[in-house]
N, C-alpha and C positions, 0 to 999 in steps of 0.2 A: 096327655099323659097317652089316651090311646094312639095319637099319630106317630109317637115317638115308637112305642112297641112296635106299630105297622110298620114302621122304616126298618126298625133294625129286624124283624121278622123277612123281610123282601130281601135284605143284605144277606141276609143265613144262606137264605135259600137258592139266591142268586150266587154266590159261595159256592154251595152243595152241586149245584149244576155246572158250573168250568170246574169243581174236581172231578165230577164223575164222569164230564166228559172228558176232561186229560188220562182218568183211568180207561175210558173204551178206546181210545185214540190210541195208548201204548198196545192197549191187548187185542185191537181190530185195527191195523193200518187199510188206509186207504184214501185217496188222492184221486181228485178230478181233473185228468190230463187237457188243456186248451189250448195248447199247443198246434201249429198249423201243420206241422209233420208228425205227433203224437209223440215225442223223443221221450217223454215219461210215460210211455204204452209197451208193454213188453212185444215185442212180435211175434207172430203165428210160428214161426221158425226155431225163436227161444223155445219157446212153449213146449214145443214136436222134441225138443233137444231134451229137455226135464222129463217129459213123460217118457222117455226111454233108460233113463236110466235106474238101472239093474241094484246101483249098493250107493251109500251116503257119498256127498260131494263134500271133502272138508275146504274152507275158506280159510286161510290166515292173512287177514289183512295188517302189514305195518302201517300205519299213520302216524307222523308228528303230531302233537299239541303243541295250543299254543302260537298257531302262525297266522298270518294276517287273514282276513274273513274272505277274500274273494280267493284263497287258496282252500282253507278251511271249509268253503263251503263244500269242495271235492268230497271231501271226508262225507258228508251229510248227505251226498247225492249217492256213494255209494254205499252207504247203510241202507238207504231207502230202496234203493236196485236189490240190496243182499233180502231184506225182508218181501218184496214182491217174488223174486225166484223160491226164496222158502215157502213161500204160499204155493206157488204156479207149480212146484215142484210134491207137493206135500209131506213137506217136512225132511226132504231128501237134500236138505242145502244147510249147513251148518257151517258158525262163521264166529269169528270172534277178532277183534281188535287190542293192537298190541303198539305201545310206543317207544322205539327205537332208541331214541333219546333218554328213556327215564337214567338207563346203565350201560356200561361199557358193553357188559354181557349180550343184551339184547339185542345192539348195535352189530355184534360179530355175529349172531345169531340169523339178524336179517341180511346182512353180507352175505352168508354163507348159502343163503336161502337163493342170493342172485337180484335182491333189493338195493339197488344205489341209489344214495341221496341224491336230490339236486341243494345248491346253493340258493338261497333264497337272503333281499337285502330286508332286513325288520328294525323298527325304532324300539330300541331298548333305552330307556334313561335320557332323551332327548339326542340319543346317537343313532346312526345308522350302522348294524353289526350285519354281519354276514352268517345265516343260520343252515344248519344240514336238516333237510323237508323229506322225509320218506312218504310216498305216498305209492305204495305198490303192494303187490298180493301173490298170495302162494297160494296153488288149488292142486288138492292131492285126491287120487281116485283109485281105490285100492292101494298095487305099491308104484303107480306112476305121479308125476309130479311135474306140475306146468307152472313158470314166473312171469308174471306180469310185473316187469320192472317202475313202469309209470304210466298210473291208473290219468286218462284225459276225461273233462267231464261229459257228461252228458252221454249223447247219442254215440261218440266213439267208445262208449265206456262198455256201453251193451254188447258192442262188436265184439272187444278185446274178449271182454268176459267167455261171452257163449262159446267163441270160438275155440279160447282154450278149452272148454269142457268137450267140446265136440271133437277136439284133436285128443283128448284123455279117452272119452270111449271108442272112437273108431278102431277099428279091430284091425282092417287092412286100410291105408290110404290107395284110393285110386292113381294107374297111374294117367301122366301126362306126358306126352313126346314131344319133342324139339326137333323137327328135323333140320339133318345138317349135312354138307357136302356141296352144296349149289351156292356157294358166298354169303350164307348165312351168318347175322352175329351170333356168337357163343353165350349161350345160356349166362356168362359171369355179365353178360353187359346191361340185365334185367334187373338189375339189385333192386329197385326198389318193388318192382314185379313178383320179382322170387322170393322177397319177404312177406308176400302175401298167400303164394300158391305154395309155399311148402308147406304152411299152414295145415293142410289139408288134402296135401298132394304128393305125391312124391313125383319128382322132374326126371325126366331121362332122355338125354341124347341120342336122338334115332337116324343112323346112317343106313340108306335103303339102298340091300342088297338079296340077292334072290332068297333066303335064309331068312328076311326079316318078317317079323311077327306081328304086323300091325294090330291086329283083330285086338289084342290085351291091350291094348289103349283107351283107354274113356275117351279122348279128346288127342288130335294132332293137330300141332301147332307150324305153320310154316310163313317165317316172318323175312320180309326183306332179302329173298334170293338177288344175288346179281349174276351169277352163271347161268348158262342153259340148261335149262331141265331134260334129262331126256327121257322120250318117250315110255319107257319101260318101270319109270318111277312116278309117270302120270297115270301108267296104267294103274301100277301098286294103290293110288289113292283112290281110281274109281272102284276097285274091287273094295278099299275099305269103307265105301261109300255105300257101297252095293251090301254091304254086311250090318247096315243101319250106325257107322261109325260117322262121327262129328269133327269138321273141320275149321281152325280157326285160321285164317288168312290176313294180314296185314304185307299190303302191296305195294312195291314203286314203280307205275308203270311209269313215270317221267323222274327224273332226277336234277337237281337244280344245284349250278359249282359256284358259288359269288366270288370266289375269287379268279373264273373267267369272267363272271355274269355272265354265264350261259345256262341255258337251260335244255336237258338232254331226253330224247324219248329211251326207253329201257323193254328192252325184249327179253325175257327167259322163258318164253313157252306155255306159262301158267295165263296167259292174255287169250290164248288160242285154247286151250282148255276149258276156259272159263266161258268163252263165248259159247261151246259145245252145251252148256249148261242154262245158257239164256241171259249171262251177266256178261255187261260190255263195259271193261272197265278201259275207260278213254285215254289216249296218249294227250292228254290237255291238263293245263294248271289250272286250279281253281283260282279266282283273285277275289277277294273280298274286301267291302270297306269296314269290315271289321275283323283288324287283322293285328298281327304283331307287331315289333319292331325290328331295325336291326343299328348295328353302329356304325355310322361312318364316318370316315375321316376326311374332313377339309379343311380346305388352306386358304387363308385370308392373311395378302401380304407375308411378313415374314414370320406369322405364327402356323401351326397347326393343331385342330383341335378336334376331338370327337364329340359327334350329336347325335340322335334317336331318329330316327327316321321310320314311320311307317312305311311297312313293306305287307302289298294285299297279296302278295304270292305268300305268305302264314296265315291261311285264315285262323280267327279264332271261333270256334262254333259253339252258338248258344241256343241252337234249335236240336230237340232232341225229340226222337218218335216214343210214343207209349208201350212201353216195356221194362220191363224190371232191370236188363240191363243198364238201362239210362236213368233208371228211377233215382233222382236227386243228383244227377250229375249238373254244374251249373256251366261249365267252360270248358273244351278242350281245344288244346292249341294244334294244331298241326304243322306240316312241314313239304311244301313241296306236295300237295295232297291233289289226287285226280276224280275225278265223278263219275260216279257209276249208275248206270243203266239196266236195268230187266226189259230183255227184247224176247223171254221164252211165253210157254203156253201158261192157262189159269189150271192149271191140274199142282203145280207150285205156288206158293207160297213167298209173297216178296215181299219184306217190310224193312224200309227205311228206319236207322238207328239214331243215325245223325246228318242233319242239313246245313247247308251255306246259309248265310243270312237272307234279306229281301234285294239287300244292294251285294250281289255278286258277279260275276262275269269266267270267262275262261278263256285261254288263249291255248293255242296246238304247239307241240315241239314241231322241231328246237326253235328256241327265241333269245333273245338278247334282253338280259335285265337293266332296267335302266333305272338306277335307283337314285336320283335326280328328279324323275317325272314327277310332274306335278299330276294326279289323277281328282276326276272329274265325274258326273251322276250319268255323262255318256257312258263310261267305263264298267259301269255295274248295270246293268239292264235286264240281269238275271235274276231270278231268286230260287230258293229250296232247292238246289241239287243235291244229290244222296252223294255222301261221303262216306255212310258208311253202310251196311244195311245185311239184315239174315234172309238166307234162301231155306225155304223149309218144304219137306214132300219127299214124293219117289224120286231123289235126282237121278240116282243111278240104280240102277235094279228096281227089284219089289220090295227094301225096307224103305221104312222113311229114314233119312238123316238130315243133316243141318250143316248151312255152310254161313261162317258170318266172315263176310269179308271188309275188309278198310281200305279205303283208296289212299293210304302212306303205311311205307314199308318202318318207319323211323320215330313215329312220335309218342313210343314208349321206351326206347333205347334210351337206355344211360349213358350208354359207352364204357369205356375202361382204359385206367391208369390216368395220367395226367389231363385227358379230353372227359373223362368221366364227368357229369353235370349231373344237380336235381332237376326233376320233372315237376310239372304243374300236377299237382294231384289225382284231379279228373284223368289226366293221359292215362294214369297207371290201372285208375279206375274204370277206365273203358275196357283197356285190355282184360284186364282180372275178372272183372264181371261179366264179360263176354265167356271166356273158359269155364267161369263156374257155371254160367249159364248152361251151356253145354254138357256140363262135366257131373254137377251135382244136382243132387234133389232135395237138399236139406234147406233152402229159403234165407240162404245166411248170405248170399249177395244183397238180400233189401235193406241188411243193415250196414253194410262197407259204407255208404253213400247215404245213413241216413240220417238228416239233422241238416240244418242251413249253418254253411259255411261262411257263405258270402251273396253280399244283393249287390249285383254290380247294376250300376245303372244303364238304363236303356238307352238307346241311340235318338236323337231328339234333332228335327231338319232346324236349320239355321232359320226360317220362318219363324217356325213356332218359338226358340229361344228367343227372340224378337218380341213377340208379342208377351212371353212369359216375361221378359224383362223389364216391358214398360208398364205389366201389368200390377210387379211389384212395386215399381215405384210410384206408378200413381194411382193404386186404387187406395191406399191408404189416405191418400191429400182427398180423391175425392169424398171418401166416407166421412173424412173430419168435415169437411164443407155440407156435405149434405144433412151433417148432424147440427152443424152451426146454422143453419136455412132453419131447421126442423123446430130448433131450439128457440131461434128468436122470432119465429112465428107463430112458436106457443106462448111464449113473453106476452108476444103483440096483446093475442087474443084475451091473456089473464088482465090488462091493461086496460085496455077497452072495456070488460064485464066491467071493472071496478070503477070506469069513470061515468056507468050510468047512474041515473038516481034512483031506482030499484035495486041498486044491488046491497044485497043484506053482508 
């Protein structure tokens, strides 16, 4: 009887503890973040933004209910994120969740707020049906409103949300100037980059004239000029640097024409201007064993077909320096990039941002592209050439300034019209992060690439592949044989013991 009472008492005690834990968990939100990139921990940049809030921020989250678990999880992640934002803001974040699918009026309300549904396939009564899914939010601060039409999971969610709050709270956006007039692409050719930059900055095209006031710009960008740059324009850049200005440069020192299978040297005057500052942008093509592909048309008998071939003149960089600009980047694809060398004095700080792989080389322009060439290890005898770098210090005059230089002017250009194409996300991130670093001190740069998007396999030598292949095949067999020998030996010892007269 006492035993039954004790068991009942223990069960009641355990149930009471579980109820108490659930009550405390709902009242006091807490979670451990064991991820390598701390994707579930609010960054310092987010905390700084929340501490500067003068008025409450209201979040109306439009999320559908009854979605498949993998999509419904986005709602849970966003709710947990909002709780952390609320705690970090000391109650300045207020939120509510609304299901737009419940009636037509709420659905119209979501549509008017700029939340568009996405169609997903779900199974209902053993049938696959299309269902509208709302996964967006409207953020209000005072009389300003910002809409996030579609929320992505994990790290991207914090970036979208923190950036939206920053956009609402900033009074005057800093100016970023894109220099035009020397054959540079227009800002409309940077669709992906502009989508990111327009959140926090006002972008303006700048033609250099005697009346141009560059000092009003937080950062000046000069990207892919193709015409000669007059000396007076270069002097204006020097004056801008002497006043503490920052310049982002993405320049083509060489150009490739695949239609003609030729590579050329390009001179605009920027190469001599950079040389005075100790930056040597070589008139060479970097080649890399870790590279992109091109489509080659081949003919075999009566048939013509397209095939993908590795093209070492399109390096895929996966080696990055220790800097918030490159934090979280995984791979940047370059189009005919040139190496950068520093030949200045020690009074300036030179920091490589992106490097080629350990199996790379370079070829001086002009040259002929042989797309059928069979490349071998002798073609890649160099390693770690600098493809993008930052120069910092008193570059020109008494004030500290910065120059970020990328040895490829086209790596972040989408193009326009029918020639427009989507870019590798890290190409855009490298450009936008660089401009952010030069222009913004909020730290949001760290959120754009927070989180792990992919884990590309490391290159393995052929000899290592052979060893791994045979080890994978032979090791299980060897283990089974060893286990069999040990088992046989053990059984023999047992039999011998049993055969003894004194065995009991």
